[in-house]
Legacy VTK file of the C-alpha trace (Angstrom):
# vtk DataFile Version 3.0
C-alpha trace
ASCII
DATASET POLYDATA
POINTS 268 float
0.000 0.000 0.000
1.316 3.369 -0.935
2.200 5.687 1.869
0.343 8.924 2.559
3.270 10.900 1.299
3.228 9.082 -2.052
-0.476 9.817 -2.508
0.080 13.502 -2.298
0.261 15.231 -5.652
3.616 16.534 -6.441
3.660 20.153 -7.527
4.096 20.658 -11.236
7.227 22.399 -12.338
6.602 26.047 -13.045
6.141 26.702 -16.703
8.631 28.993 -18.203
7.298 32.362 -19.304
6.268 32.411 -23.007
8.614 34.253 -25.277
7.606 37.855 -25.905
5.545 38.435 -29.063
7.281 40.621 -31.508
5.463 43.893 -32.088
5.662 43.347 -35.803
3.262 40.368 -35.553
0.377 42.695 -34.499
-2.880 41.694 -32.771
-4.858 38.500 -33.107
-7.298 39.935 -35.695
-4.929 42.192 -37.562
-5.139 39.941 -40.602
-8.845 40.854 -41.058
-9.723 43.673 -43.483
-10.953 46.943 -41.952
-14.736 47.436 -41.646
-16.460 48.566 -44.838
-19.925 50.038 -44.035
-20.849 50.403 -47.702
-20.003 46.780 -48.486
-21.869 45.608 -45.378
-24.927 47.611 -46.429
-24.795 46.135 -49.939
-24.569 42.640 -48.468
-27.647 43.277 -46.340
-29.589 44.554 -49.346
-28.634 41.470 -51.369
-29.686 39.201 -48.509
-33.080 40.936 -48.264
-33.609 40.694 -52.031
-32.823 36.979 -51.960
-35.445 36.415 -49.267
-38.164 38.503 -50.946
-41.270 36.594 -51.984
-42.102 36.704 -55.665
-44.786 39.041 -56.942
-48.100 37.456 -57.901
-49.720 37.965 -61.315
-50.894 41.540 -61.803
-54.524 42.153 -60.831
-55.695 45.180 -62.795
-58.922 45.385 -60.801
-56.859 46.573 -57.808
-54.952 49.869 -57.665
-52.635 51.616 -55.231
-52.678 55.382 -55.780
-49.154 56.316 -54.796
-47.961 59.580 -53.328
-44.179 59.978 -52.931
-43.321 62.795 -50.518
-44.230 61.675 -47.018
-44.923 58.112 -48.226
-41.655 56.855 -49.723
-39.549 59.963 -49.182
-39.451 61.815 -45.861
-40.935 65.292 -46.167
-38.289 67.989 -46.307
-35.495 65.643 -47.370
-35.432 67.096 -50.881
-35.281 70.784 -51.726
-38.430 71.952 -53.500
-39.684 74.927 -55.479
-43.299 76.088 -55.703
-44.821 76.148 -59.185
-48.521 77.053 -59.485
-48.843 76.581 -55.744
-47.390 73.056 -55.859
-44.072 72.051 -54.256
-41.909 70.259 -56.815
-38.448 68.772 -56.139
-35.559 70.699 -57.638
-33.338 67.620 -57.860
-35.094 65.273 -60.250
-32.384 62.616 -60.371
-32.913 60.360 -57.391
-31.510 56.975 -56.405
-32.717 54.149 -54.207
-30.618 55.499 -51.330
-32.622 58.736 -51.271
-35.790 56.845 -50.348
-36.815 55.076 -47.178
-35.822 51.406 -47.408
-38.492 50.344 -44.898
-41.175 52.313 -46.761
-40.239 50.686 -50.075
-40.359 47.226 -48.518
-43.744 48.040 -46.976
-45.024 49.095 -50.399
-43.739 45.888 -51.954
-45.457 43.822 -49.257
-48.804 45.359 -50.283
-48.223 44.376 -53.907
-47.051 40.874 -52.998
-50.191 40.199 -50.964
-52.725 41.765 -53.327
-51.322 41.839 -56.864
-52.421 45.482 -57.057
-51.087 47.827 -59.736
-49.446 51.201 -59.109
-50.858 54.519 -60.307
-48.832 57.621 -59.484
-50.966 60.336 -57.864
-48.029 62.356 -56.502
-46.806 65.667 -57.886
-43.842 63.576 -59.076
-46.014 62.634 -62.044
-45.720 66.117 -63.560
-42.543 65.524 -65.617
-41.146 62.522 -67.447
-37.813 62.764 -65.616
-39.535 62.652 -62.223
-41.650 59.666 -63.261
-38.531 57.923 -64.569
-36.803 58.524 -61.226
-39.643 56.809 -59.379
-39.628 53.979 -61.922
-35.917 53.411 -61.329
-36.398 53.229 -57.571
-39.258 50.748 -57.973
-37.102 48.544 -60.235
-34.305 48.565 -57.676
-36.740 47.070 -55.140
-38.210 44.560 -57.589
-41.577 46.323 -57.553
-43.891 46.493 -60.583
-43.543 49.518 -62.800
-46.098 52.296 -62.744
-49.270 51.385 -64.563
-50.211 55.011 -65.249
-50.519 58.338 -63.485
-53.513 60.492 -62.615
-54.394 63.604 -64.649
-53.440 67.082 -63.453
-56.566 69.149 -62.771
-57.062 72.748 -61.730
-58.107 73.741 -58.202
-61.814 74.400 -57.715
-62.531 78.166 -58.004
-65.121 78.020 -55.215
-62.410 76.882 -52.770
-60.194 79.895 -53.400
-60.600 81.190 -49.836
-60.114 77.803 -48.166
-56.930 76.600 -46.526
-54.374 75.602 -49.229
-54.090 72.093 -47.762
-57.831 71.542 -48.288
-57.632 72.872 -51.857
-54.647 70.634 -52.629
-56.209 67.525 -51.096
-59.575 68.070 -52.813
-57.836 68.405 -56.159
-55.993 65.129 -55.593
-59.266 63.361 -54.765
-60.835 64.662 -57.997
-57.781 63.576 -59.989
-58.111 60.061 -58.576
-61.828 60.113 -59.370
-61.157 61.255 -62.944
-58.734 58.373 -63.459
-61.198 55.854 -61.994
-63.950 57.019 -64.360
-61.692 56.030 -67.264
-61.026 52.586 -65.753
-64.309 50.892 -64.817
-62.451 47.579 -64.460
-61.021 48.819 -61.140
-63.161 47.598 -58.253
-60.741 48.024 -55.355
-58.293 50.818 -54.618
-56.398 52.545 -51.837
-54.579 55.880 -51.725
-51.284 56.071 -49.832
-50.788 59.713 -48.909
-49.577 62.055 -46.192
-52.574 64.281 -46.973
-55.576 63.602 -44.735
-58.464 62.889 -47.099
-60.870 64.104 -44.425
-59.929 67.508 -45.840
-61.115 66.519 -49.321
-64.264 64.808 -48.063
-65.211 67.886 -46.038
-65.714 69.851 -49.280
-66.536 66.894 -51.524
-68.351 67.659 -54.778
-70.822 65.331 -56.456
-68.948 62.773 -58.544
-65.758 62.855 -56.488
-65.059 59.594 -54.652
-65.365 59.480 -50.885
-61.659 59.031 -50.195
-61.090 58.741 -46.442
-62.312 55.122 -46.119
-60.088 54.146 -49.052
-56.904 55.809 -47.898
-53.964 55.236 -45.578
-52.644 58.382 -43.918
-48.869 58.257 -43.483
-46.638 60.241 -41.159
-44.736 62.699 -43.357
-41.448 61.917 -41.598
-41.795 58.196 -40.923
-43.449 57.455 -44.298
-45.209 54.160 -45.044
-44.859 51.622 -42.225
-45.738 47.951 -41.793
-48.881 49.014 -39.920
-49.891 51.242 -42.829
-49.211 48.422 -45.275
-51.483 46.094 -43.269
-54.269 48.668 -43.426
-53.803 49.077 -47.180
-54.033 45.312 -47.714
-57.221 45.187 -45.640
-58.810 47.935 -47.752
-57.786 46.308 -51.041
-58.994 42.825 -50.094
-62.168 44.049 -48.380
-63.114 47.319 -50.092
-65.544 49.398 -48.027
-69.058 49.908 -49.395
-70.865 52.489 -47.300
-74.627 52.879 -47.175
-76.073 56.348 -47.722
-76.454 56.813 -43.971
-72.885 55.640 -43.312
-71.555 57.946 -46.002
-73.469 60.924 -44.596
-72.081 60.179 -41.138
-68.545 59.886 -42.566
-68.855 63.235 -44.355
-70.098 64.854 -41.147
-67.090 63.426 -39.323
-64.758 64.708 -42.057
-66.180 68.222 -41.658
-65.813 68.044 -37.881
-62.232 66.732 -38.023
-61.207 69.318 -40.633
-62.701 72.222 -38.673
-60.969 70.987 -35.531
-57.674 70.821 -37.399
-58.144 74.357 -38.675
-58.813 75.666 -35.173
-55.729 73.888 -33.841
-53.548 74.949 -36.765
-52.840 71.323 -37.710
-53.356 71.617 -41.481
-50.196 72.217 -43.474
LINES 1 269
268 0 1 2 3 4 5 6 7 8 9 10 11 12 13 14 15 16 17 18 19 20 21 22 23 24 25 26 27 28 29 30 31 32 33 34 35 36 37 38 39 40 41 42 43 44 45 46 47 48 49 50 51 52 53 54 55 56 57 58 59 60 61 62 63 64 65 66 67 68 69 70 71 72 73 74 75 76 77 78 79 80 81 82 83 84 85 86 87 88 89 90 91 92 93 94 95 96 97 98 99 100 101 102 103 104 105 106 107 108 109 110 111 112 113 114 115 116 117 118 119 120 121 122 123 124 125 126 127 128 129 130 131 132 133 134 135 136 137 138 139 140 141 142 143 144 145 146 147 148 149 150 151 152 153 154 155 156 157 158 159 160 161 162 163 164 165 166 167 168 169 170 171 172 173 174 175 176 177 178 179 180 181 182 183 184 185 186 187 188 189 190 191 192 193 194 195 196 197 198 199 200 201 202 203 204 205 206 207 208 209 210 211 212 213 214 215 216 217 218 219 220 221 222 223 224 225 226 227 228 229 230 231 232 233 234 235 236 237 238 239 240 241 242 243 244 245 246 247 248 249 250 251 252 253 254 255 256 257 258 259 260 261 262 263 264 265 266 267
């Protein structure tokens, strides 16, 4: 039997200190390339594109009326000039990076889930170069190209003394209505806009569509969000059909909300 002393563990010999590392060898990760934010961003974009679901066949009975400023492009991010009372961007050449990536993906999600077509209702429809810029951005996100754009109408003379935001919004509603009259095949539509269509409905003329129930109001700075996209899909797949009483109540609410906004200085 081994003695108690033999059972005890003998201390290990002290290891000699490791040789000093030459400064020229550098750190452990010095062989890695320096960070490249642009390359990392491109890699993320490619990964997102690879995971994107394919677009369904185009359904020309469904339409998204698309505004740009405040929907895909944060308000105030592009310098504008006023022509005939309308703010138009000075810089017409735009790239994908100028637009909100999340807003563009939210727009694409609407099209993926509904097959809806795109009709440009924004002031960006006024020149070919501006329309081409939007078309290029849509292509970069694998979105369908613009189907058409709404006509440009004049403001109503009887609204001359109204708040400019009401005049502008009412004109846009009439322009959408004019386009719809030329396309009876369209049975479902939604307007994505940072204009509150309560303003248009509050002064609605006979023949102009009742727009508030068929619109998604975006925040001019945050643009189109996933929540807004969900609402747009709901409207497109289950288009509202109001009774006369429901429509009268909705118009009354539009007048109330608009007057309240005017008193609080909330119209722009």
